[in-house]
C-alpha positions as CSV (number, residue, x, y, z in Angstrom):
1,X,-64.4,10.2,-15.1
2,X,-60.8,9.0,-14.4
3,X,-58.0,10.6,-16.4
4,X,-55.0,8.3,-17.4
5,X,-51.8,9.9,-18.3
6,X,-48.8,8.0,-19.8
7,X,-45.2,9.4,-20.8
8,X,-45.7,7.2,-24.0
9,X,-48.5,6.2,-26.2
10,X,-49.5,2.6,-25.5
11,X,-49.2,0.0,-28.3
12,X,-52.4,-0.2,-30.3
13,X,-53.2,-4.0,-30.4
14,X,-56.0,-3.6,-32.8
15,X,-53.8,-2.7,-35.7
16,X,-51.5,-5.3,-37.4
17,X,-50.0,-2.6,-39.5
18,X,-47.4,-1.8,-36.7
19,X,-46.5,-5.3,-36.0
20,X,-45.9,-5.8,-39.8
21,X,-43.5,-2.9,-39.6
22,X,-41.5,-4.5,-36.8
23,X,-41.5,-7.7,-38.6
24,X,-40.4,-6.3,-41.8
25,X,-37.5,-4.3,-39.8
26,X,-36.3,-7.7,-38.1
27,X,-36.2,-9.3,-41.5
28,X,-33.9,-6.4,-43.1
29,X,-31.5,-6.7,-39.8
30,X,-30.9,-10.6,-39.8
31,X,-29.6,-13.1,-42.5
32,X,-32.1,-15.9,-41.2
33,X,-35.9,-16.3,-41.3
34,X,-38.3,-14.5,-39.1
35,X,-41.4,-16.0,-37.8
36,X,-44.3,-13.8,-38.9
37,X,-47.3,-15.8,-37.1
38,X,-49.4,-18.7,-36.3
39,X,-52.7,-19.4,-38.4
40,X,-55.7,-21.5,-38.1
41,X,-55.6,-23.0,-41.5
42,X,-53.1,-23.8,-44.1
43,X,-54.9,-21.4,-46.5
44,X,-54.8,-18.5,-44.5
45,X,-51.0,-18.7,-43.9
46,X,-50.7,-19.1,-47.6
47,X,-52.6,-16.1,-48.1
48,X,-50.5,-14.2,-45.6
49,X,-47.2,-15.5,-47.2
50,X,-48.6,-14.5,-50.7
51,X,-49.4,-11.0,-49.5
52,X,-45.9,-10.5,-47.8
53,X,-44.1,-11.7,-51.0
54,X,-46.1,-9.4,-53.3
55,X,-45.8,-6.3,-51.1
56,X,-49.5,-5.9,-50.5
57,X,-49.2,-4.1,-47.1
58,X,-47.2,-0.8,-46.9
59,X,-44.7,-2.4,-44.6
60,X,-43.5,-4.7,-47.3
61,X,-44.0,-2.6,-50.5
62,X,-40.7,-0.9,-50.9
63,X,-38.5,-4.2,-50.8
64,X,-38.8,-7.8,-51.8
65,X,-39.3,-10.4,-49.1
66,X,-39.4,-14.3,-49.2
67,X,-42.4,-15.6,-47.4
68,X,-43.5,-19.2,-47.1
69,X,-46.1,-21.2,-45.1
70,X,-45.4,-24.3,-43.5
71,X,-47.1,-26.8,-41.4
72,X,-45.2,-28.1,-38.5
73,X,-45.1,-31.7,-37.1
74,X,-47.7,-30.4,-34.6
75,X,-50.2,-29.3,-37.1
76,X,-49.5,-25.5,-36.6
77,X,-49.8,-23.5,-39.7
78,X,-46.9,-20.8,-39.8
79,X,-45.6,-18.2,-41.9
80,X,-41.8,-17.5,-41.9
81,X,-40.1,-14.6,-43.9
82,X,-36.8,-13.1,-45.2
83,X,-35.4,-10.2,-46.6
84,X,-34.6,-10.6,-50.3
85,X,-33.5,-7.2,-51.4
86,X,-34.8,-3.9,-52.9
87,X,-38.0,-3.8,-54.8
88,X,-37.0,-3.1,-58.4
89,X,-38.5,0.3,-59.7
90,X,-41.6,0.3,-61.7
């Protein structure tokens, strides 16, 4: 058995939540639109955009974000988002 040692924990590529927290932070720190990702179909891009707008994931739950699904001239389905303010208390 080989023991591996690292001064920091390697990034977990199997979980998308850490990526969403980084994207949410990027949206809060810029005035522009942030590219969230590319998707195979327009329907999946629209679903992701809806999840971001509605705060379905913990990374987006406490603040409001605008998110839009677009299809580029090359036929790539993308989701873009931006920070829209604090979410009203329920």
